[in-house]
N, C-alpha and C positions, 0 to 999 in steps of 0.2 A: 715493728725492730728499729731502736736508734742508729745513727748514722754510725756511731761508734762501736756498738755491737757488730753491726752487718761488715763493717771494717776488720773487726778482727777476725770474724768468721772467713770471710775473702781470703785475709792472709794466711790464716792457718790452712786453708784448703791449697792454696799456692805452693806453700812449704812444703806440702807433702809429694808435689810433684818435682821430679826432675827438670833441671833447664832444657835439659834436649828434648824430655816429653811435652814442656808446655810448647815449645817450640814446634815440634812434629805434631802435636794435637793428638799423640798414641796415647791408648791406654798400659792399664799393666801388661796384659798380655801381649802386645805389638800387633796382633793379629788380628783382632775382632773386627777388623772393619770386612776384610776381605774374606774371612770365613764367613760371616752374614750375607756379603753379597753373592759369594757362591754357592749358599743355600737358596739363597732367592732366585740365581739364573738356573739353578739346576731344577728348580719348584716350577718355575717357568716351560722350561722346555720340556718338563715330562707332562704337562697337561697335553698339548696335540700331540706328543707320541704317545700317551696312553690310550687317548680316544682313536687315534689311527689303529694302535695295536687291537682296541677290544672290537673296531670292528671289522679288521681282518680277519681275527679269529672267529667271529661270527659267522663271516661269510666263508671261512674254509671248512668249518663245521660239517661234518659228514666226508669231505673228500678222502681220498686213499693218500699215504705215506709218500707215493711217487709224484701225486698232483702238489701235495704241500711241499715238498722238495722242490720242486719245478718253482712253484710260487715264491720260495726261501732264495733260489738260485739268482732271481731276476736282481741285477744291480741296484734299485732303486729299494727293492723291501730289504737287500741285506744292509744297505747301509742304513736306514731307518732302524732296522732292528740292534744294529751296532750302537746307534745313537742311543738309543733307547737304555741299553744295557748299562753304555758307561753313564748316563745320566743317574741310572736308577741306583746303580751301586756306588755312585759318588756322594751322591744324596742321602743314601742310606747310610753310608760311612760318617759324613758329617752329622748328621741328627744325631745318631749313636753317641759322638764323640761329645756333643755338647750335654746329653743325658749323663753320660759318666764323669764329665768334668764337673757338672753341675749337684751331683749326689754321691759320688762316690769320695771319701775325704780322706782315706788312706792313701799317701803318696804310693808306695809299691803297687798296691792292689788297682789303684788307679793307671798307673804307669802300663800293668799287664795287662788290663782289659780292653785299654785304646791300641795297644800294640795285636791283639788278638783280633780286635774288631778290624782293624787296618788290615791286616793279614788275611780274614775271612772273606773281606769286601774284595781284595786284590784275586784271591783264589777264584772264589765263586763266578768274578766276573770274566776271570780269563775261560773258565770251564765253558761258560755262556757266549764267550766269543767264538772259540774252538769251536762248539755245536755248531753256530751260526756259520763261520768260515767251512767248516766241513761240508754242509748244505750248500752252500754258494760257489763252491769249488769242486 
């Protein structure tokens, strides 16, 4: 590529971005980096929490309901369960948001689906939190 062609191409790219966007280094959505980081942080948090949960369920298999309730009433277990619930539903909502934004092309449909996913995530997360708190208290 010649220097003049490369210079014209760079000029066109620079003209497409606003001056404020060039200064801040933000993309068109203005929130892509924070969304990306939130997905990565929740996925990293979910690894040890999921391993802990699977091992705990394996140990609790065959116990009676009062024994499981006593286990869940422990402050450490209740806090870890709450962290697992929050990370799981937040990670789910972030992932589904990306899928909807990438594959749903009608603005009204995209908006309604995003709203439904967010509402479902909140409601299901709250139901799980109430269940854990009911066991713990």
